[in-house]
C-alpha positions as CSV (number, residue, x, y, z in Angstrom):
1,M,62.5,31.8,-10.2
2,N,65.7,31.3,-8.4
3,L,66.3,30.4,-4.7
4,E,67.1,34.1,-3.7
5,E,64.0,35.4,-5.4
6,A,61.8,32.8,-3.8
7,S,63.4,33.4,-0.4
8,N,62.8,37.2,-0.7
9,L,59.1,36.6,-1.5
10,M,58.8,34.3,1.6
11,T,60.3,36.8,3.9
12,M,58.0,39.6,2.7
13,C,54.9,37.5,3.8
14,S,53.6,37.3,7.3
15,S,53.7,33.9,9.0
16,F,50.0,33.5,8.2
17,D,50.4,34.0,4.5
18,R,53.8,32.4,3.8
19,F,52.6,28.9,2.9
20,Q,49.9,30.3,0.5
21,K,52.8,32.2,-1.2
22,F,54.7,29.0,-1.5
23,L,51.8,27.3,-3.2
24,E,51.6,30.1,-5.6
25,I,55.2,29.8,-6.7
26,Q,55.9,26.1,-6.3
27,D,55.6,25.4,-10.0
28,R,58.2,27.9,-10.8
29,L,60.9,26.4,-8.6
30,N,63.5,23.9,-9.7
31,D,63.5,20.6,-7.7
32,K,66.3,21.5,-5.2
33,D,64.8,24.9,-4.5
34,Y,61.3,23.5,-4.1
35,W,62.4,21.5,-1.1
36,K,64.4,24.2,0.5
37,I,61.6,26.8,0.1
38,L,59.0,24.3,1.3
39,S,61.1,23.7,4.4
40,D,61.3,27.4,5.0
41,A,57.7,28.2,4.2
42,Y,56.4,25.4,6.4
43,T,58.6,26.0,9.5
44,C,58.0,29.8,9.3
45,S,54.2,29.6,9.0
46,D,51.4,29.8,11.5
47,N,47.8,28.6,11.4
48,L,48.0,26.1,8.6
49,F,45.2,23.8,9.6
50,H,42.9,25.3,6.9
51,L,45.4,24.2,4.3
52,I,45.9,20.7,5.6
53,E,45.5,19.0,2.2
54,D,47.7,21.4,0.4
55,V,50.4,20.9,3.0
56,K,50.2,17.1,2.8
57,E,50.4,17.3,-1.0
58,A,53.5,19.6,-0.9
59,F,55.4,17.1,1.3
60,I,54.5,14.0,-0.7
61,V,54.9,15.4,-4.2
62,D,57.1,13.2,-6.4
63,R,60.1,15.5,-7.1
64,P,63.7,14.5,-6.9
65,F,66.2,16.0,-4.4
66,R,63.9,15.5,-1.3
67,E,67.1,15.5,0.8
68,F,67.2,19.2,0.5
69,L,64.1,19.4,2.9
70,M,66.4,19.1,5.8
71,D,69.6,21.0,6.6
72,E,72.7,19.0,7.5
73,E,72.1,19.1,11.3
74,D,68.6,18.1,11.0
75,F,69.6,15.2,8.7
76,K,72.1,14.0,11.4
77,V,69.4,14.0,14.0
78,Y,66.9,12.1,11.6
79,N,69.6,9.5,10.9
80,S,70.1,9.0,14.7
81,L,66.5,8.3,15.4
82,P,65.7,4.8,16.4
83,E,63.9,2.5,13.9
84,K,60.6,2.7,16.0
85,L,59.7,5.9,17.9
86,I,56.8,7.5,19.7
87,I,55.6,10.8,18.1
88,Y,53.1,13.2,19.7
89,R,50.6,15.9,18.2
90,G,48.6,18.5,20.1
91,M,45.3,18.6,18.2
92,T,41.6,19.2,18.5
93,I,39.3,16.4,19.6
94,E,37.6,16.8,16.2
95,E,40.9,16.1,14.4
96,L,41.5,13.1,16.6
97,E,38.2,11.5,15.9
98,S,38.4,12.2,12.1
99,E,41.9,10.7,11.9
100,N,42.7,13.4,9.3
101,F,45.8,14.5,11.1
102,G,48.0,17.5,10.4
103,V,51.6,16.7,9.4
104,S,53.4,18.4,12.2
105,W,54.3,16.0,15.1
106,T,57.0,16.1,17.7
107,L,59.2,13.8,19.6
108,S,58.4,15.7,22.8
109,K,55.1,15.2,24.7
110,K,55.7,18.5,26.5
111,T,55.9,20.3,23.1
112,A,52.7,18.6,22.0
113,E,51.0,19.7,25.2
114,F,52.2,23.3,24.6
115,F,50.6,23.3,21.1
116,A,47.4,21.7,22.4
117,Y,46.8,23.9,25.4
118,T,49.0,27.0,25.3
119,Y,49.9,28.1,21.8
120,G,47.7,31.0,20.7
121,R,48.4,31.4,17.0
122,N,46.3,28.6,15.6
123,F,43.2,30.8,15.1
124,S,41.4,28.2,13.0
125,T,41.1,25.9,16.0
126,E,41.4,28.2,19.0
127,D,37.8,27.6,20.3
128,R,37.8,23.8,19.9
129,P,38.6,21.3,22.7
130,K,42.1,19.9,22.4
131,T,44.1,16.8,23.3
132,V,47.5,15.1,22.8
133,H,47.7,12.1,20.6
134,Q,50.6,9.7,20.4
135,L,51.6,7.2,17.7
136,E,54.4,4.7,17.4
137,V,55.8,4.9,14.0
138,S,58.8,3.6,12.0
139,K,61.6,6.0,11.2
140,V,61.2,5.4,7.5
141,E,57.6,6.8,7.8
142,I,59.0,10.2,9.0
143,I,59.3,12.6,6.1
144,A,61.6,15.1,7.8
145,Y,63.0,16.3,11.1
146,F,63.1,20.0,12.0
147,G,65.0,21.1,15.0
148,G,65.3,24.8,14.2
149,R,62.6,25.9,16.6
150,N,63.5,23.6,19.4
151,E,60.2,21.7,19.0
152,Q,61.8,18.3,17.9
153,E,59.3,18.5,15.0
154,V,58.8,15.6,12.6
155,I,56.7,15.6,9.5
156,Y,54.5,12.5,9.4
157,I,51.5,11.9,7.2
158,Y,49.0,9.4,8.6
């Protein structure tokens, strides 16, 4: 499957089904396209908490060309990050207590607060009490930076 075919499949899915479609086709993608499609599938998906382990596996898979996960602008931002930084995540109290965190964090406390208390498309966790958690991490632990949605999103696996 080539990049255009995979991209077309992704755009035909709703934001709630897109990542599942990625999981279905990932083995048919070459290594460069895998990372590009993962980036698109992840950043254009909603309500991924129920797929947390699949998401983690997708980001830590041992495939070459990981640099294709970020576009040129995001790669520049990533490179400009300090060696130590504070990241934030809006999450349920249950997630905090379990320490089985999702992968989506942000450099912005305000953004984390939005996802914890305002964002309405995480149906898997909508009725659960929420909080914002912060961690100090090393830049080398950050898998990717995504700035396309103005969320200052970083992918971090605890």
